[in-house]
KEPAMAR-750421 format. One record per residue: residue in one letter; y, x, z of N, C-alpha, C, CB in turn. Coordinates in steps of 0.02 Angstrom, whole numbers, plus 50000, padded with zeros to 5 digits. Each point is the difference from the previous one (the first is absolute). Glycine has a CB too. Layout:
aYXZYXZYXZYXZ...
END
This chain:
x489615179450851500164997350065499994992449996500705010250029x498914986550015499954992849999500664996750018498785000950028x501354993449943500614996350015499964997450071500154996749880x500365004650162499994997450069499944992450000500695009750037x498954987650013499894992850004500654996050001498935002350060x501575000449978500624996250005500384999849934500075003250120x499875002149839500325000049934499664995049955500325012150013x499024987549990499624995249960500194992950018499065008249990x500974990450075500184993250023500724998349981499195001250096x501265003649914500704998849980500054998749926500395007350094x499234996449866500004999049927499774993049981499805012149986x499704985450050499754993249986500544994850011498855003750033x501514996950023500534995150015500605001149954499614999450119x500535006849863500565001449954499894996549933500195011050057x499194989449918499854996749936500084992450005499205009449972x500564987850083500064992750008500734997850006498885000050057x501535004149977500704998350008500365000349933499995004450117x499895001049845500355000749936499754995149948500165012050025x499214985749982499734995149953500204992950018499045007749979x501284991450079500224993450021499474996050037500745000149904x498675003050109499484996650038500224998950072499125005149926x501314999450098500304999250067500764999549990499055006650058x501214987449937500724999049986500445002550057499704990249929x500945011050057500475001950053499994995150058500725005449913x499284997250148499994995750058499314998750028501024995049957x498465006650004499324998950023499865004350062499624997249882x500094999850169499845003850060499295002949994500774992750069x499175013949943499345003149999499644998450066500425009249924x498934991550075499604998850060500175005350053499084994749931x500715003950130500135004750055499595006449991500254990450077x499945014949958499645006349996499254999150016501055006050032x498774990650023499294999150014499634996349945500294999950121x500034994949849499684996349947499915004349937500494989450046x500015014549938499965004449941499485005550012501204997749973x498775004950088499525005250016499294997349991500815005350080x499074988749944499344996949994499824998749928500144994850113x500355002849848499884998449930499815006149960500814990650010x499525015050003499895006149961499495004850032501164998849956x498614999550104499505004250032500265006850021499164994249934x501475005850090500325006350022500324998950068500215003649880x500075001750148500354999550064500704997349990499325009550045x500984988250011500684997649996500495005749984499714990950081x500115015249936500425005849983500065000749924499665005850107x499774993249858500015000449927500454994549972498825004850000x501124989250027500424994449977500745001550013499064991950021x501095010950038500695001750017500285005049950499764997850121x499835007249860500235005049951500114996849931499385008950064x500184986449918500084996649936500644995949999498754999549987x501394997050067500614995950004500625004549998499394991250066x500585014549968500565004749999500135002649929499745003450119x499714997649844500085002249931500334994649958498995007350012x500814986449998500314994449964500734999250020498884994449993x501275006850071500694999750023500425005349966499614995650111x500105010549884500365005549968500124998649927499505007850080x500074988249889500094998249929500464994149992498875004549977x501344992550077500454994249996499654993649979500895007949973x498444992050032499624994149978499944994750055499375007449921x500684994750141499954995250056500555001550050498754999049984x501354996350062500475000850055499674997350063501014998949922x499215003450135499724997650063500534996550041499165009450000x500644985650037500444996450046499695000450069500424992249908x499985010150140499765000850068499694993550027500885008850018x498524991950008499624994550031499804994649950500625002350106x499494998949830499794995049950499475002749954501144995050005x498955011249971499495002849956500295003549940499254991250038x500335009549911500175003649938500044995149943499455010650042x501084989949918500124995349945500135003949935500474991550082x499355005449862500155002949934500755000149991498894996049952x501385009650025500725000849991500264995549944499915011850040x500744986749964500314995749950500055003249932500634994750092x499485012049907500075003449935499575006250000501184995749986x498185003649996499555005849999500265005449953499034992650027x500965013649995500205005549956499405004649989501204999250040x498925006549929499475004649984500175006950027499704993449897x499885009250146500115006550031499435004749981500624994750095x499565011449887499485004949986499785003150065500485002449886x498864997750127499735002650062499745007149988499704988350039x500475016250005499795007049994499805002750068500785001649902x498705002650103499585002149944499324996850000500615010650000x499234984650043499324997550005499714998449931500264995550113x500135001349845499734997749937499965005649947500474988850027x499775017049990499955005449952499295002649993501175003150027x498384995150019499315002249997499544994749970500215007350098x500074987049882499594995049968500165000049925499964993050106x499625003749857500104999749927500634996149984498765000849982x501615001149965500614996449982499874992549988500435010549950x498994987850024499854993049989500064996150066499235003049905x500504999850149500024996750065500724999750026498835003850024x501535001949969500695000350024500424994449969499885012450015x500114987249918500444995349967499744992850004500335009149923x499014989950081499744993350008500204997150068499045002949924x501045001550126500244997650065500724997549996499245008150056x501134994049894500704998149993500114994549949500305011550032x499224987949920500134996249939499834992650006499795010449938x500534985750020499834992949991499734998849930500884996850084x499125008449873499744999549933499485005549989501094995149958x498505004449989499485005049988500295007149993499324991249944x500335013550087500215007149999499545004049954500464999050117x499845005249842499625004549957500225007150014499884991249911x499635013450093500145007150014499685004349946500084997650125x500305006949847499755004849950500025007050030500394992649904x499125011650078499995006950024499875004849942499594996050112x500765009549889499865005649955499905006250043500684994949905x498775008750084499855005950040499895005949952499484993050093x500845012649923499935006049958500085006250043500444993849900x499325011850074500095006550032500605003449967498765001150029x501695001650011500595003449974500095006650037500544988949969x499865015550003500165006350032500654999250039499415006649909x500624996450149500594999450043500605003549969499254999450101x501284996749890500635003049978500315003650060500184991049911x500375012450078500335003550056500224995050053500395009049921x499874985250057500234994950048499424997150040500954997349923x498515001050043499424997250035499675005150046499814992349903x500165013950074499705005450041500405001050064499575005649896x501094994050098500425000850059499904994250049500845006349930x499114987650045499934994250044499314999750033500804994049928x498685008650037499334999650027499785006550034499744991949911x500665013450083499825006350031499425003449967500434995550105x499535003949828499465003349962500315004649948499234990050017x500355013849948500255004549949500154996249935499345009450051x501164993149914500164997249934499385000549956501245003150012x498594991649953499415000049957499384997450034500495009449941x499534989550125499414997350035499824993249972500325006350105x499044992249896499764993649972500154994350049499105006049935x501214988850040500164994150040499704993849969501075005550038x498794989650004499814993349976500634995749999498815001150045x501354996249897500594995949992499774992849989500675009649951x499544985850092499824993049995500624995849990498995001950073x501014994149875500554995249987499724993150014500565007549913x499794988750129499794993250017500574995249982499245004150093x500604991049865500504995049980499764993150022500365007049900x500074989350133499824993450025500474994749973499535005250103x500194988949885500404994349978499764993750036500205005449887x500254989950122499854993650032500204994449954500165005050115x499344991149864500154994649953500305002649935500184992450097x499625013649882500255003049939500665003650008499424991249941x500875008750120500645003350013499885006750034500584988850011x499655016849960499905006650031500335000350069499955005349886x499684997250165500275000250068499955006950031499684988250012x499955016449958499945006750030499705004949950499864994850115x500355011549892499705005449962500055006350041500294994649889x499175009450111500005006050042499665005849964499994992950102x500235013149915499685006349979499805003750062500685000649893x498675001050114499755003850057499685006449977499824989450064x500285016049974499725006549984499635002850061500925002249916x498485000450072499585002650054499615006149974499914988550053x500095017149984499625005849979499264998349993500825007550057x498874994649888499304998449988499555002850054500235000049878x499935005950147499575003250051500254998850071499705008749915x500774986750094500284998650067499604994850038501125003049955x499064996150108499684995050042500194993049976500025007950097x499544987349917500134993149982500594997350041498784998349970x501604997150000500594997350033499834996350064500554999149889x498834998650118499804996550062500045004650061499264992749932x500795013950056500075004850055500725000850023499005006049956x501464990350014500715000650017500124998050072500314997749882x500125006250151500214998450068500704996850001499305009550042x501094991849906500684997449997500164997649930500355007850091x500094987349906500274997749937500765000350005499004992649977x501325011049978500735000249996500214996049939500055011450056x500474984649952500264996049945500765000749996499034992050011x501215008849928500725000049987500144994349952500105012550019x500354983050001500164994149959500725000549975499174993050066x500915006149870500665000349970500084994649947500055012450023x500574985949962500164996149940500215005249948500364989450066x499245011349882500135005349952499784998049930499875008450091x500354995549860499784999049931499265001949995501185002249955x498414993750013499295001549995499845005049945499774988650043x499665014949964499775004149944499914995649938499435008150079x500594994849863499964996149938499384995649997500645009049942x498784993950079499374996249997500024994150048499395010449968x500934990450090500054994650048500484994549974499775008150095x500784994049876500484995249973499684995949944500955007750030x498644995749930499674996549944499524994650026500095010449929x499514991350123499524995250026500354994250035499175009350014x501334992250027500354994950038500504996149957499865007050102x500244995449836500494996949954500695000150031499104992749952x501075013050078500645000950033500545001549948499435004150105x501114992049891500535001449952500305007050012500264987749993x499995015349955500295006750005500565000150052499715002149880x500265002850165500515000850051499884995950062500775002349910x498714993450091499874995850059499565003850050500104989649930x500055009650134499625003450052499374996250018501065004850043x498464999049985499404997050029499945002250072499424999849887x500124997050150499855002350067499455005449993500324988650054x499855017649963499545005649991499755002450067500605003349894x498754997950110499695002650061499635006549983499884988250048x500305017149988499645006449993499585001050062500925004949927x498434996250064499545000750056499695007050002499764987849994x500135014750066499615006050011499474998650053500995007549969x498384993350013499454999450048499855007050025499524989649942x500505011350124499985006750029499445000450052501245001449981x498375004050016499465001250048500295002650066499195002449906x500404997850146500235002350065500225007349999499234991850053x500525012149898500215007049995500615000849954498815003550019x501514990949965500624999749959499865001049925500635004350099x498754996149880499845000549929500154993249966499115008950023x501254991349922500144993949962499394998249958501255002649997x498474991550015499394998049966500144996249935499444999550111x501104996849888500164996149941500744998050001498814995749994x501495003849948500684997349995499994994249951500515011350026x499934984049985500044994149956500734998149989498884996050041x501275002149897500654997249983499884992849979500485011349965x499834983950069499884992949988500664996649984498995000150076x501004995649874500604996149983499854992650002500415009549928x500054986850102499964992750002500654997149972499235000350101x500754993649872500644996749984500444999950062499444992949910x501195008450082500445000850058500034993850044500675007949933x499224986250038500064993850039499324997450023501024997449935x498455006550060499344997450019499934999150075499525005549900x500694999650139499914999750072500654999050036499015007449987x500974988250064500594998850042500075005450053499894987849979x499545015250041500015005050053499375004349996500684992350074x499335013249962499445004650003499805000850073500375006049895x498984993550119499745000650067499575006250005500034987550016x500125016950033499655006450006499585000350063500925005349935x498484997450058499575001750057499705006849981499744987650034x500575017849989499885006549970499425004150029501184999849977x498534998550081499475004150028499344998449966500615000550110x499095004549859499384999049964499405002950037500645000249895x499475003750157499455003150035499594995050039500675010450007x498664990549996499594995950045500255000950071499005001049923x500944993850118500275000150067499715005850041500144987749994x499225013849996499705005550039500315006749983498944993650003x501235007449932500325006249979500715000350027499285000449897x501084993950097500694999950024500035001350075500294991949908x499235005250130499995001150072499875007350016499594988350017x499945014749946499855007150011500605004449987498824997749969x501565000649977500595004149984500534999250054499754998849878x500334995150150500504999150053499805003850062500284988749954x499075011350064499775003550059500085007549992499184990850021x500725011749917500075007149987500725002350006499014999449925x501444996150056500715001850000500324999550069500064996149882x499595000950168500304999150065499735005150050500144987949975
END
């Protein structure tokens, strides 16, 4: 799934703000000027600014415009960026070089995994481990499981996320260098098709202090499909 234009534009300004290229108090150009510069509609620019507002990177003043916030923070955006490569996701947030490692293997479904994915115990699954670091500092680690013979995750209609402060699995604690007994920010994801079939599950761990807030936009269906479902239900 291609990255939405407003997410790409917001990411560009987020990087500039965090890198200090746009210092606190800097006024951004007007919506028409930004739209012309990026070759998009003002609606796209409005969505990009709303995303930056949700991340706490900018503030607006009535009849004056949009300004860079005094204390930029870091917000995890969900789920638009879940369909892009981790390199892009973290580079949109980072001010230092990002490195991403991947391990991919085939495994047999345990009883727990089979129950979560709705498959038989022993079914073949693709297990992907993704580890990310910024400037040499570990910032994320995830385990994802997907049935080998299942539909691609791009067919998902819904994304469910559960966020907790919890003790990380041993492999996550090792990568994040989490001291014994220290909690992490844990995210459990389920990608679900329109027929309620679970396409993929993911367990993600972040350092507990990495994100100030979490921003959710949970509808994954194309607008035409969503409209059809609403019409059918009425």
